[in-house]
Backbone as a ProteinNet text record, in pm:
[ID]
protein_1_A
[PRIMARY]
XXXXXXXXXXXXXXXXXXXXXXXXXXXXXXXXXXXXXXXXXXXXXXXXXXXXXXXXXXXXXXXXXXXXXXXXXXXXXXXXXXXXXXXXXXXXXXXXXXXXXXXXXXXXXXXXXXXXXXXXXXXXXXXXXXXXXXXXXXXXXXXXXXXXXXXXXXXXXXXXXXXXXXXXXXXXXXXXXXXXXXXXXXXXXXXXXXXXXXXXXXXXXXXXXXXXXXXXXXXXXXXXXXXXXXXXXXXXXXXXXXXXXXXXXXXXXXXXXXXXXXXXXXXXXXXXXXXXXXXXXXXXXXXXXXXXXXXXXX
[TERTIARY]
84.7	0	88.3	53.5	135.9	130.3	246.7	252.6	258.6	267.6	274.4	140.8	145.8	23.3	-36.5	-159.1	-228.1	-284.9	-313.8	-367	-494	-586.1	-709.7	-684.4	-580.5	-546.5	-486	-401.7	-345.6	-455.5	-553.8	-666.7	-744.9	-767.7	-838.5	-760	-627.5	-544.4	-552.7	-546	-554	-690	-796.7	-929.5	-934	-871.9	-869.6	-793.4	-681.3	-603.6	-686.3	-759.1	-844.3	-951.8	-1012.7	-1115.3	-1055.7	-935.1	-872.7	-838.6	-784.3	-750.1	-876.1	-981.6	-1107.8	-1163.5	-1154.2	-1202.4	-1122.9	-990.9	-905.1	-938.1	-953.7	-983.3	-1116.9	-1217.2	-1349.3	-1343	-1269.5	-1259.3	-1193	-1085.5	-1013.4	-1095.8	-1168.5	-1255.3	-1363	-1422.1	-1523.2	-1467.8	-1343.2	-1280.8	-1259.8	-1223.1	-1206	-1338	-1446	-1576.7	-1620.3	-1591	-1631.5	-1564.2	-1437.2	-1365.6	-1430.8	-1489.1	-1559.7	-1688.9	-1739.2	-1863.3	-1838.7	-1712.6	-1681.6	-1739.1	-1739.7	-1797.7	-1945.8	-2016.1	-2159.5	-2185.3	-2110.4	-2142.5	-2029.4	-1910.5	-1797.4	-1744.3	-1622.5	-1566.3	-1640.7	-1679.1	-1748.8	-1890.5	-1957.4	-2090	-2085.2	-1980.3	-1966.7	-1941.4	-1860.6	-1835.1	-1960.6	-2039.5	-2165.2	-2261.3	-2272.2	-2358.8	-2311.8	-2182.3	-2129.5	-2150.9	-2111.1	-2118.2	-2262.5	-2344.3	-2483.4	-2564.5	-2543.9	-2613.9	-2569.9	-2441.6	-2392.9	-2454.8	-2468.6	-2529.4	-2674	-2746.8	-2887	-2895.6	-2809.9	-2808.7	-2781.8	-2681.3	-2644.8	-2754.7	-2818.8	-2927.1	-3046.8	-3068.4	-3179.3	-3150.7	-3022.4	-2986.4	-2969.4	-2889.3	-2866.3	-2921.5	-3014.6	-3081.6	-3039.9	-2943.7	-2900.8	-3016.5	-3029.8	-3135.9	-3098.4	-3198.8	-3174.8	-3077.7	-3083.9	-2997.2	-2854.2	-2825.7	-2691.3	-2587.7	-2626.8	-2532.6	-2540.6	-2424.3	-2410.8	-2320.5	-2309.9	-2223.9	-2080.4	-2031.2	-1894.5	-1876.5	-1973.7	-1963.7	-1975.1	-2056.4	-2068.3	-1935.7	-1862	-1733.1	-1635	-1652.5	-1568.3	-1627.4	-1759.9	-1825.3	-1802.8	-1807.2	-1793.8	-1659.3	-1544.6	-1418	-1405.3	-1465.3	-1461.9	-1537.6	-1660.2	-1737.7	-1673.4	-1615.6	-1548.4	-1428	-1355.2	-1239.5	-1283.2	-1396.5	-1449.1	-1483.1	-1546.1	-1582.2	-1458.2	-1358.2	-1235.9	-1161.2	-1147.4	-1078.1	-1140.7	-1272.4	-1340.5	-1342.3	-1369	-1374.4	-1239.4	-1133.5	-1000.8	-952.1	-985.9	-945	-1003.3	-1130.9	-1194.2	-1146.5	-1119.5	-1064.2	-927.7	-847.9	-717	-729.8	-829.1	-843.1	-874.4	-940.6	-972.1	-849	-743.1	-623.1	-501.9	-504.2	-388.3	-431.3	-339.5	-370.2	-403.7	-487.1	-532.3	-416.3	-319	-207	-126.7	-107.1	-32.9	-111.2	-242.9	-325.4	-318.3	-332	-331	-194.8	-86.8	46.7	68	23.6	36.6	-51.4	-171.8	-262.9	-204.4	-124.5	-69.1	29.5	75.3	165.2	99.1	-33.5	-102.9	-76.9	-120.5	-90.5	58.2	139.1	283.4	335.3	279.9	319.3	292.3	176.9	146.4	245.1	281.2	373.7	510.9	550.7	681.1	680.1	562.6	550.5	551.6	634.1	634.3	696.5	783.7	847.7	938.3	933.5	1011.8	1107.9	1084.9	1167.6	1240.6	1357	1432.5	1358.6	1277.8	1199.5	1096.2	1038.3	943.6	1012.3	1134.5	1210.6	1240.3	1270.6	1299.2	1180.4	1061	942.6	909.1	932.8	907.2	1000.3	1125.4	1219.3	1175.9	1120	1067.3	954	868	758.5	812.3	910.8	968.1	1031.7	1104.6	1167	1060.9	953.4	846.8	781.3	755.7	694.2	789.1	918.1	1015.3	1013	1011.8	1011.2	880.8	772.1	644.7	638.1	702.9	683.3	803.2	915.1	1034.5	1014.6	1080.1	1066.3	1113.1	1036.8	1074.2	1068	1044.8	1035.8	891.8	865.7	729.2	663.8	744.1	686.3	631.4	684	638.4	560.1	510.4	428.8	509.8	625	709.8	643.9	704.9	644.9	625.9	726	717.4	606.4	554.4	447.2	308.2	301.5	173.3	108.9	-22.5	-99.8	-75.4	-28.1	6.9	-115.4	-227.8	-350.1	-394.2	-378	-411.6	-321.4	-193.4	-100.1	-140.4	-172.4	-211.8	-338.8	-434.5	-559.4	-533.7	-446.2	-415.3	-347.3	-256.1	-188.7	-285.9	-379.7	-480.7	-570.3	-598.2	-673.4	-597.6	-465.4	-384.1	-392.9	-402.9	-420.7	-554.4	-657.7	-786.8	-779.8	-695.4	-678.3	-622.7	-529.9	-475.1	-585.4	-668.5	-778.3	-875.5	-900.1	-991.5	-942.6	-813.6	-759.3	-765.6	-722.9	-717.5	-856.5	-950.9	-1086.6	-1161.7	-1131.7	-1201.3	-1172.7	-1049.1	-1017.1	-1097.7	-1117.3	-1196.5	-1345.3	-1391.2	-1531.1	-1560.1	-1464.3	-1482.5	-1494.1	-1440.7	-1453	-1583.5	-1647.3	-1770.9	-1896.3	-1888.8	-2004.9	-1970.3	-2071	-2049	-2005.4	-1926.9	-1870.8	-1976	-2090.1	-2188.1	-2248.4	-2273.2	-2331.2	-2232.8	-2106	-2004.7	-1989.5	-1989.2	-1977.8	-2098.4	-2216.8	-2338.9	-2338.3	-2299.8	-2296.3	-2192.4	-2073.5	-1969.3	-2005.9	-2063	-2100.5	-2215.4	-2309	-2420.2	-2369.3	-2277.2	-2218.1	-2146.7	-2069	-1999.7	-2099.6	-2209.8	-2311.3	-2374.5	-2401.1	-2457.9	-2360.8	-2233.4	-2132.3	-2117.5	-2145.6	-2126.6	-2256.6	-2362.7	-2488.3	-2471.4	-2388.8	-2367.9	-2310.1	-2243.8	-2193.4	-2301.9	-2395.4	-2499.8	-2610.9	-2661.1	-2780.9	-2767	-2656.3	-2646.9	-2644.4	-2605.8	-2590.1	-2717.2	-2819.4	-2941.5	-3011.2	-3019.1	-3079.3	-3005.3	-2873	-2795.8	-2829	-2856.9	-2895	-3027.9	-3120.4	-3251.3	-3236.1	-3145.7	-3125.6	-3039.5	-2965.1	-2879.5	-2906.1	-3023.9	-3060.4	-2969	-2921.5	-2833.9	-2703.5	-2646.1	-2523.5	-2550.8	-2672.3	-2708.7	-2708.3	-2752.3	-2746.5	-2603.7	-2514.4	-2373.8	-2316.1	-2360.3	-2315.5	-2357.8	-2474.9	-2520.3	-2426.8	-2383.2	-2289	-2156	-2115	-1992.2	-2007.4	-2126.8	-2152	-2136.3	-2182.3	-2170.7	-2025	-1957.6	-1820.4	-1719.3	-1737	-1635.2	-1666.4	-1787.3	-1821.2	-1877.5	-1993.6	-2062.3	-1977.1	-1930.6	-1854.7	-1718	-1633.2	-1499.1	-1497.3	-1588.6	-1584.4	-1629.8	-1722.8	-1760.8	-1642.9	-1576.5	-1460.8	-1347.1	-1326.3	-1224	-1253.7	-1380	-1416.9	-1396.7	-1428.2	-1405.6	-1257.6	-1172.3	-1028	-978.2	-1034.8	-990.7	-1017.1	-1113.4	-1143.8	-1034.3	-948.4	-847.3	-703.9	-685	-551.2	-526.1	-400.8	-364.2	-349	-353.5	-336.6	-206.4	-94.6	32.7	29.2	-31.7	-44	-130.3	-237.6	-322	-243.7	-158.2	-78.8	10.7	72.4	158.9	76.6	-30.7	-109.7	-175.2	-214.1	-278	-179.7	-52.5	45.1	12.2	-81.2	-122.3	-206.6	-252.3	-334.2	-267.2	-139.6	-78.5	-73.2	-46.9	-41.1	-176.3	-280.8	-412.3	-465.8	-426.1	-464.4	-400.5	-272.3	-202.9	-260.4	-289.4	-347.2	-485.8	-568.5	-702.5	-694.9	-601.8	-585.6	-543.6	-456.7	-409.6	-521.2	-593.9	-695.9	-819.2	-867.3	-995.3	-982.3	-868.5	-854.2	-739.4	-667.1	-554.3	-446.8	-421.7	-317.7	-192.7	-103.9	14.1	120.8	197.7	310.8	440.4	548.6	680	730.6	839	896.8	941.6	1000.9	1049.1	932.7	819.9	704.1	641.4	645.4	599.2	693.2	823.6	917.2	883.6	841.2	797	676	584.9	468.3	512	610.5	659.3	719.9	793.4	851.7	742.7	634.7	526.5	456.1	440.8	380.3	467	599.4	690.7	678.7	671.1	659.9	531	421.6	292	288.7	330.7	329.1	427.7	545.5	645.1	597.7	527.9	476.9	376.8	291.6	190.7	256.3	348.4	407	501.3	560.7	655.2	595.2	466.6	403.1	398.9	428.4	429.3	350.1	307.3	237.2	88.4	22.6	-121.7	-187.3	-283.5	-342.7	-485.6	-542.2	-679.6	-685	-774.1	-782.6	-836.9	-796.9	-845	-990.4
-119.7	0	124.9	218.6	339.5	421	449	522.3	672.6	717.9	861.3	927.3	1040.9	1112	1172.7	1134.7	1185.5	1324.8	1404.5	1539.2	1541.8	1445.8	1447.8	1410.5	1327.1	1292.4	1413.7	1488.3	1610.2	1710.3	1719.1	1810	1769.7	1638.9	1591.1	1621.8	1608.1	1636.6	1784.7	1872.4	2015.4	2053.6	1989.3	2012.4	1971	1857.1	1809.8	1906.6	1958.2	2055.8	2181.7	2228.3	2345.4	2323.9	2205	2171.8	2175.7	2119.3	2113	2252.1	2337	2473.8	2551.4	2534.5	2600.5	2555.3	2425.4	2374	2427.4	2433.4	2486	2632.4	2711.8	2854.2	2874.6	2800.1	2812.1	2774.3	2668.4	2623.8	2728.9	2789.4	2887.4	3013.8	3057.8	3175.1	3143.5	3023.9	2983.6	2972.9	2923.1	2912.4	3050	3147.3	3283.8	3339.5	3317.2	3363.3	3290.3	3160.6	3081.6	3130.4	3169.5	3214.3	3339.3	3421.9	3539.9	3507.3	3384.7	3342.6	3266.4	3242.3	3169.1	3235.6	3370	3430.8	3398.1	3363.9	3333.6	3184.8	3099.1	2956.7	2869	2925.6	2845.6	2758.7	2706.2	2625.3	2494.2	2424.6	2296.6	2317.8	2422.3	2451.7	2492.5	2565.2	2610	2492.9	2396.8	2281.9	2196.2	2186.6	2113.4	2179.1	2311.7	2384.9	2369.5	2384.5	2382.7	2248.3	2142.7	2010.3	1964.1	1983.5	1936.5	2016.2	2147.5	2227.7	2188.6	2163.8	2121.2	1987.9	1896.4	1766.9	1783.2	1870.8	1894.3	1953.2	2050.2	2111.8	2007.1	1924.4	1823.6	1719	1681.4	1582.6	1638	1768.5	1829.9	1835.6	1846.1	1856.8	1718.9	1635.4	1499.7	1401	1320.3	1226.8	1084.1	1030.4	892.4	795	698.5	599.3	493.5	419.9	318.7	211.7	181.2	77.4	122.7	250.9	303.2	235.5	202.4	149.9	-1.7	-64.2	-206.9	-223.6	-346.4	-371.1	-330.9	-362.8	-326.5	-175.4	-105.7	39.2	104.3	47.8	101.7	91.6	-14.7	-31.7	77.8	133	243.8	378.1	388.3	514.5	556.7	462.1	496.8	562.3	502.8	573.8	704.5	710.2	835	944.8	915.6	1015	1050.6	949.7	976.6	1066.9	1048.6	1134.4	1278.7	1297.7	1433.1	1496.3	1418.9	1470	1505.8	1418	1441.7	1563.6	1573.2	1686.2	1818.6	1826.3	1951.6	1985.6	1886.6	1911.4	1958.7	1884.8	1920.4	2052.2	2078.1	2202.8	2322.8	2315.9	2429.3	2444.9	2332.7	2340.1	2408.5	2376.2	2440.1	2586	2615.5	2749.7	2853.8	2813.6	2909.1	2942.5	2862.2	2880	2929.2	2912	2945.1	3025.6	3102.3	3170.9	3070.9	3111.9	3024.3	2964.9	3047.1	2998	2890.6	2907.1	2808.4	2678.3	2688.6	2568.1	2487.9	2556.3	2487.9	2423.6	2494.1	2439	2312.8	2313.8	2195.5	2081.6	2114.9	2014	1947.9	2021.7	1970.6	1855.2	1833	1719.6	1587.5	1584.6	1464.1	1432.6	1519.7	1493	1494.7	1565	1560.8	1418.8	1345.6	1206.3	1125	1149	1081	1120.7	1248.6	1296.6	1230.7	1199.3	1138.4	988	929.5	784.1	742.7	646.5	587.1	671.6	767.1	848.6	763.4	787.6	708.7	793.9	924.5	1009.1	1112.6	1152.9	1254.2	1386.5	1416.6	1539.4	1537.6	1419.6	1408.9	1444.5	1396.1	1428.2	1577	1637.2	1780.9	1862.5	1830.7	1906.1	1880.7	1760	1729.4	1808.9	1824.8	1904.1	2051.1	2101.4	2237.7	2249.7	2148	2150.5	2150.3	2065.3	2058	2191.1	2250.7	2380.2	2486.5	2483.7	2580.3	2566.3	2441.5	2419.5	2459.5	2435.3	2476.2	2627.6	2700.6	2846.8	2898.3	2827.8	2869.1	2846	2738.6	2695.7	2719.1	2761	2774.6	2882.7	2867.5	2966.1	3103.6	3204.6	3342.9	3431.5	3373.2	3452.4	3477.6	3487.8	3505.1	3631.3	3735.6	3862.9	3856.9	3762.8	3752.5	3625.3	3565.3	3446	3322.1	3306.8	3191.6	3062.3	2951.7	2820.2	2791.2	2827.8	2794.3	2871.6	2978.1	3055.8	3008.9	2910.4	2862.5	2769.4	2762.8	2677.6	2530.7	2451.6	2312.1	2228.1	2256.5	2181.9	2211.8	2336.3	2372.8	2302.4	2291.4	2221.3	2074.9	2010.8	1869.8	1850.6	1941.9	1931.7	1946.8	2039.9	2058.8	1936.1	1874.9	1754.1	1637.8	1626.3	1520.9	1541.8	1667.1	1696.9	1649.1	1662.3	1612.6	1461.5	1390.6	1244.7	1210.1	1286.7	1265.9	1292.9	1388.1	1423.1	1305	1228.6	1111.7	1012	983.3	887.6	941.9	1072	1135.5	1118	1137.2	1124.2	978.9	886.4	746.3	687.6	719.1	666.5	745	874.1	956.8	915.7	873.8	829.4	705.2	616.5	494.9	528.3	619.4	661.6	725	800.1	865.2	768.2	647.5	545.2	467.1	471.3	396.1	477.8	609.4	695.8	817.7	881.8	1015	1109.9	1211.4	1301.2	1361.3	1413.8	1472.3	1370.8	1247.8	1144.9	1103.8	1083.4	1046.6	1154.8	1280.5	1391.8	1397.2	1377.7	1380.3	1271.1	1150.9	1039	1063.3	1111.9	1137.6	1248.7	1357.4	1469.7	1432.1	1351.6	1307.9	1220.9	1130.7	1046.9	1132.2	1230	1320.4	1400.8	1445	1521	1441.5	1314.6	1228.3	1216.7	1199.6	1188	1317.1	1432	1562	1620.1	1540.7	1588.8	1634.8	1568.5	1618	1759.5	1803.1	1941.1	2037.6	1990.3	2077	2106.7	2004.8	2020	2128.2	2133.6	2236.3	2380.1	2400.4	2536.2	2587.5	2504.5	2547.2	2665.7	2671	2790.7	2919.1	2912.7	3032	3076.1	2981	3015.4	3089.5	3046.1	3111.7	3255.4	3278.2	3412	3500.6	3439.9	3516.3	3469.2	3499.9	3448.3	3500	3625.4	3678.7	3599.6	3572.8	3493.7	3349.5	3301.4	3168.7	3163.1	3272.6	3280.6	3280.4	3348.7	3346.7	3206.4	3133.6	2995	2910.3	2940.2	2869.2	2896	3020.9	3052	2982	2968.3	2894.5	2748.2	2691.8	2552.2	2533.5	2631.5	2621.6	2637.5	2739.2	2769.4	2667	2619.5	2534.1	2385.3	2348.1	2206.5	2163.4	2216.3	2168.2	2185.6	2308.4	2336.5	2267.2	2284.7	2225.6	2074	2008.7	1862.7	1803.8	1869.3	1823.9	1841.3	1956.1	1979.9	1883.9	1856.3	1760.1	1622.9	1581.4	1449.6	1440.8	1548.6	1550.3	1536	1598.7	1587.3	1447.6	1388.3	1255.9	1148.6	1173.3	1074.9	1070	1171.8	1179.6	1179.4	1200.4	1210	1098.7	1056.3	954	1017.6	936.2	991.3	1069.4	1021.8	1093	1226.7	1230.9	1358.1	1456.3	1406	1491.6	1547.4	1462.7	1508.9	1624.8	1620.5	1729.6	1853.3	1834.5	1948.9	2022.5	1947.5	2010.7	2093.7	2093.4	2179	2326.6	2358.1	2497.5	2544.2	2451.5	2488.6	2591.7	2571.9	2673	2811.1	2818.5	2947.9	3017.8	2947.2	3010.3	3034.1	2948.6	2972.7	3099.8	3118	3239	3363.6	3354.8	3469.2	3502.5	3400.5	3424	3483	3430.5	3485.3	3630.7	3666.1	3804.3	3897.2	3853	3938.3	3952.1	3841.6	3843.5	3857.4	3809.2	3810.5	3898.7	3961.5	4050.1	3977.8	3850	3771.1	3775.4	3869	3891.3	3785.7	3753.4	3662.4	3739.5	3685.2	3746.7	3718	3786.1	3767.9	3623.6	3562.6	3424.9	3328.5	3356.2	3267.9	3285.9	3407.3	3424.2	3352.8	3350	3273.9	3125.1	3079.6	2941.8	2914.2	3010.3	2998.2	2983.9	3064.5	3060	2923.7	2865.7	2733	2629.8	2639.1	2542	2562.3	2688.1	2714.5	2655.5	2673.1	2618.2	2465.8	2402.5	2257.2	2210.3	2278.5	2238.7	2256.2	2374.3	2400.4	2310.2	2287.6	2203.5	2060.8	2008.4	1872	1858	1958.1	1952.6	1964	2059.5	2085.8	1976.3	1903.4	1798	1659	1650.6	1519.1	1450.3	1320.3	1248.1	1118.6	1075.8	948.1	969.2	866.9	869.3	876.2	965.7	987.7	940	889.1	841.8	714.4	712.9	599.1	477.3	359.4	235.5	212.8
0	0	0	-85.9	-99.5	28.2	86.7	213.4	193.8	64.2	38.1	69	134.2	167.4	41.5	7.9	-109.3	-81.3	-188.4	-167.4	-83.3	-107.9	-30.7	115.1	139.3	276.9	348.2	276.2	334.6	364.1	275.5	296.6	420.5	436.6	555	682.1	673.7	790.1	829.1	729	756.7	813.5	764.2	820	966.3	996.7	1134.4	1224.4	1173.4	1249.9	1274.8	1172.6	1188.6	1292.8	1291.5	1391.7	1532	1546.5	1677.9	1729.9	1643.6	1685	1721	1642.4	1673.8	1806.6	1834.7	1962.2	2079.5	2063.7	2170.3	2198.6	2092.5	2109.3	2179.4	2137.7	2199	2346.7	2377.3	2516.3	2603.8	2555.6	2636.7	2660.3	2559.7	2577.9	2680.7	2668.9	2766.2	2906.4	2918.8	3050.6	3113.2	3031	3081.5	3133.3	3059.2	3103.9	3230.6	3237.3	3352.9	3481	3471.7	3590.8	3650.1	3563.2	3611.6	3683.5	3666.6	3732.4	3861.9	3896.7	4019.1	4144.5	4154.5	4275.1	4295.2	4188.6	4198.3	4220.4	4151.6	4153.2	4207.3	4224.7	4268.7	4155.2	4168.3	4059.9	4036.7	4145.3	4126.7	4073.7	4122.3	4069.5	3923.9	3887.5	3749.7	3655	3699.3	3612.6	3599.9	3707.7	3699.1	3602.3	3609.6	3517.3	3373.8	3353.8	3217.6	3149.3	3215.1	3152.9	3138.3	3241.8	3235.8	3133.6	3128.8	3028.2	2887.6	2871	2738.9	2698.6	2795.9	2766.5	2721.3	2789.3	2751.8	2611.2	2582.4	2448.8	2340.9	2364.2	2265.2	2248	2357.6	2349.1	2272.7	2282.2	2208.6	2058.5	2023.1	1881.9	1818.6	1885.3	1834.9	1936.4	1894.1	1983.2	1949.9	2024.1	1997.9	2018.4	1929.5	1941.6	2043.5	2089.6	2192.2	2143.3	2014.8	1961.1	1937.1	1966.9	1943.6	2031.6	2156	2253.9	2262.7	2258.7	2284	2405.4	2454.3	2570.1	2541.7	2422.2	2386.1	2381.6	2327	2318.4	2455	2543.3	2679.2	2754	2730	2796.8	2756.2	2637.6	2592	2633.5	2630.7	2662.1	2806.7	2898.7	3041.4	3072.1	3030.4	3056	2977.9	2857.9	2780.6	2854.7	2898.2	2972.7	3105	3173.5	3300.8	3280.5	3170.6	3144.5	3121.9	3053.4	3033.5	3168.3	3257.8	3389.8	3471.1	3471.3	3548.4	3495.8	3364.3	3303.5	3346.3	3332.4	3360	3508.8	3592.5	3736.6	3788.6	3756.2	3806	3746.5	3620.4	3556.8	3630.2	3664.8	3732.2	3875.9	3942.2	4077.6	4074.5	3973	3959.8	3917.7	3833.8	3777.6	3884	3991.4	4097.4	4180.7	4167.5	4248.4	4170	4036.6	3954	3832.5	3770.4	3644	3534.5	3440	3333.7	3254	3216.7	3137.3	3209.1	3340.5	3418.3	3429	3452.3	3461.6	3332.4	3220.4	3091.4	3065.1	3101.9	3081	3163.7	3288.8	3373.2	3321.4	3280.2	3227.6	3103.7	3030.3	2905.7	2926.2	3048.4	3070	3031	3025.4	2981	2834.8	2742.2	2601.8	2570.4	2650.4	2628.5	2646	2741.5	2760.7	2634.6	2572.7	2447.5	2338.2	2335	2232.5	2246.4	2369.3	2392.2	2368.2	2354.8	2341	2194.4	2162	2028	1919.5	1954.2	1851.2	1763.5	1630.3	1535.8	1450.8	1441	1355.8	1440	1388.9	1463	1466.8	1363.4	1365.3	1477.9	1504.2	1615.9	1747.4	1763.2	1884.4	1890.9	1775.7	1770.8	1819.7	1766.9	1807.8	1954.3	1999.9	2141.6	2231.7	2189.6	2267.8	2273.4	2163	2164.6	2267.5	2272	2368.8	2511.1	2537.2	2672.3	2711.3	2616.7	2644.2	2672.8	2594.1	2615.5	2751.9	2791.5	2922.8	3035.6	3015.9	3117.9	3136.7	3026.3	3035.3	3095.9	3070.3	3127.5	3277.8	3324.3	3462.6	3553.6	3500	3583.7	3689.3	3806	3913.4	3869.2	3908.8	3876.8	3999.4	4116.5	4238.8	4275	4403.7	4452	4399.4	4379.8	4336.5	4195.7	4114.9	3976.4	3950.3	4056.3	4037.8	4008.4	4073.7	4050.5	4091.7	4049.4	4071	4219.1	4302	4443.6	4513.6	4451.3	4513.7	4470.7	4381.4	4333.6	4435.1	4429.7	4519.8	4484.8	4582	4555.6	4521	4585.7	4554.2	4411.6	4370.3	4233.2	4133.5	4165.8	4078.2	4063.8	4178.5	4174.1	4091.9	4107.3	4031.6	3881.8	3843.3	3701.9	3643.2	3720.5	3672.6	3659.6	3753.1	3744.4	3623.1	3592.1	3471.2	3347.7	3350.2	3240.2	3225.8	3337.8	3331.6	3266	3301.6	3237.6	3088.4	3050.7	2909.6	2829.7	2890.5	2822.4	2790.6	2889.9	2868.7	2764.9	2770.1	2674.4	2530.8	2507.7	2373	2325.7	2411.1	2372.2	2348.1	2436.4	2417.9	2311.2	2298.5	2200.3	2057.6	2029.6	1894.4	1857.8	1953.3	1927.6	1918.8	2002.5	1995.4	1860.2	1808.3	1679.5	1564.3	1582.9	1479.7	1490.5	1606.8	1628.9	1599.5	1619.5	1605.9	1521.3	1461.7	1405.8	1517.3	1482.7	1583.8	1677.8	1626.3	1718.8	1815.7	1767.5	1853.1	1961.7	1923.9	2021.8	2127.9	2086.1	2180.3	2272.6	2216.8	2297.3	2403.1	2363.7	2458.1	2567.6	2527.8	2626.1	2722.4	2669.2	2754.5	2847.6	2799.3	2884.3	2998.1	2967.4	3072.1	3175.6	3128.4	3220.7	3302.7	3239.8	3312.2	3423.6	3398.4	3503.5	3620.8	3589.5	3695.3	3775.6	3711.4	3777.2	3834.3	3836.7	3896	4041.4	4123.2	4260.1	4266.1	4159.5	4154.2	4109	4029.6	3974	4073.7	4140.7	4223.6	4330.9	4406.4	4511.8	4460.5	4332.1	4280.6	4213	4195.8	4127	4195.1	4329.6	4392.2	4356.1	4343.5	4306.9	4165.2	4076.2	3939.2	3938.6	4023.2	4032.5	4080.6	4175.3	4230.6	4140	4049.2	3957.2	3814.6	3759.9	3626.5	3515.1	3526.6	3423.2	3417.7	3534.5	3538.4	3496.2	3523.4	3474.8	3322.9	3259.7	3113.5	3062.8	3136.9	3099.6	3113.1	3215.1	3232.1	3112.9	3057.6	2938.2	2820	2805.7	2696.8	2718.8	2845.1	2875.4	2835.2	2859.9	2822.4	2672.4	2595.2	2449.4	2406.4	2459.4	2417	2466.1	2590.2	2650.9	2643.5	2605.1	2603.1	2468.8	2432.6	2312.4	2187.1	2163.5	2041.3	2039.6	2141.7	2131.5	2128.3	2200.8	2202.4	2069.5	2000.5	1866.7	1771	1777.9	1691.3	1723.6	1853.2	1891.6	1832.4	1841.4	1791.6	1640.6	1569.6	1424.5	1393.3	1475.4	1455.4	1488.7	1593.9	1637.5	1533.5	1445.5	1341.6	1235.7	1230.2	1124.8	1176.7	1307.2	1363	1463.6	1474.7	1571.7	1709.9	1817.2	1951.3	1969.5	1910.2	1927.5	1856.3	1737.3	1665.6	1743.8	1802.5	1884.6	2003.2	2062.5	2175.8	2140.2	2021.9	1978.2	1943.8	1866.2	1821.2	1937.6	2038.9	2154.1	2235.9	2194.7	2261.8	2245.5	2155.1	2141.1	2259.3	2341.1	2457	2547.6	2589.7	2675.6	2612.3	2480.8	2413.4	2419.4	2376	2373.9	2514.5	2609.1	2748	2801.6	2771.3	2816.1	2750.6	2620.7	2550	2605.4	2627.7	2682.3	2821.7	2902.9	3037.5	3035.5	2939.4	2928.5	2878.9	2775.8	2714	2801.7	2855	2925.7	3077.1	3133.3	3279.3	3326.6	3231.7	3263.9	3344.6	3310.6	3375.3	3286.3	3316.1	3231.7	3257.5	3153.5	3164.7	3142.5	3197.9	3177.8	3037.1	2999.2	2865.9	2844.2	2947.3	2931.6	2911.4	2975.1	2957.5	2819.6	2767.2	2629.8	2532.6	2564.9	2482.4	2487.6	2604.4	2616.8	2529.9	2524.3	2437.6	2291.9	2249.9	2112.5	2079.9	2173.9	2152.4	2125.8	2198.9	2183.2	2049.3	2006.9	1876.2	1765.5	1774.5	1674.5	1669.3	1785.7	1789.9	1724.5	1754.5	1700.2	1549	1501.2	1357.3	1283.4	1342.5	1278.4	1261	1361.4	1351.9	1237.5	1220.8	1114.5	977.4	961.9	831.3	784.4	877	838.8	849.1	886.4	898	762.7	760.6	634.6	639.6	759.7	764.3	749.8	705.5	688.2	823.2	840.3	970.9	981.1	872.6	880.2	962.9	1061.5	1152.5	1079	1128.5	1067.9	1103.8
[MASK]
++++++++++++++++++++++++++++++++++++++++++++++++++++++++++++++++++++++++++++++++++++++++++++++++++++++++++++++++++++++++++++++++++++++++++++++++++++++++++++++++++++++++++++++++++++++++++++++++++++++++++++++++++++++++++++++++++++++++++++++++++++++++++++++++++++++++++++++++++++++++++++++++++++++++++

């Protein structure tokens, strides 16, 4: 079988990359808006609202039939939905304690692990080294006065790293889910499963939504920006990209997280941390431009 990437395969790959970047951007904007709602609903209440509202929206648009699920598919759906719940819960717990850019950078250690696994070309190692350098510059100590690593909340750091572990499961199970279902159906099933798991976070915050209906409406927009839209785009990308490729491409998360934090939350980064962002952008773009293997899933 010819291993050369055909024009239509390259086109599919670029479409997948576009979907992934769009999903990342939507998620980061939604995360910035969500942080502004923490005083009303708290981080756990906000994640319950976001995921459960997104599940309801998706169920209203795409209605999976009863015959959609089999025992084999349920065995994959449960860890996929659980990974979505873990990612979102831990991310918001960390976000209340750390700047958005730092949380995203720490969370990225999950897909970075995938990027380091199974490398076969020296160029892959080159781009991985750029990612490592970028993360080092983002996270290296800079002193308490400038938000150095030693001044960060340890519980927030642990939560962000746990979110990264959930990210690994999300990528691995999501690629298989994308092969079993159309992207919207897979996203709907995964988000609904996560919503059921996060009901204990939603129920206590419902009285606050009643007392703050305007902020409740903003929470709905967060559900669309941070859950419904990005997870559908992610699933579309997962149908065309391998888990290792996704791990490298998702390295854009720290960059867009830092930019969103700066624009929407006024969380400034030092020059060295912006240099770290640039390293990660180079790694992500380099991996896409030099990719030569077929990425369509079996």
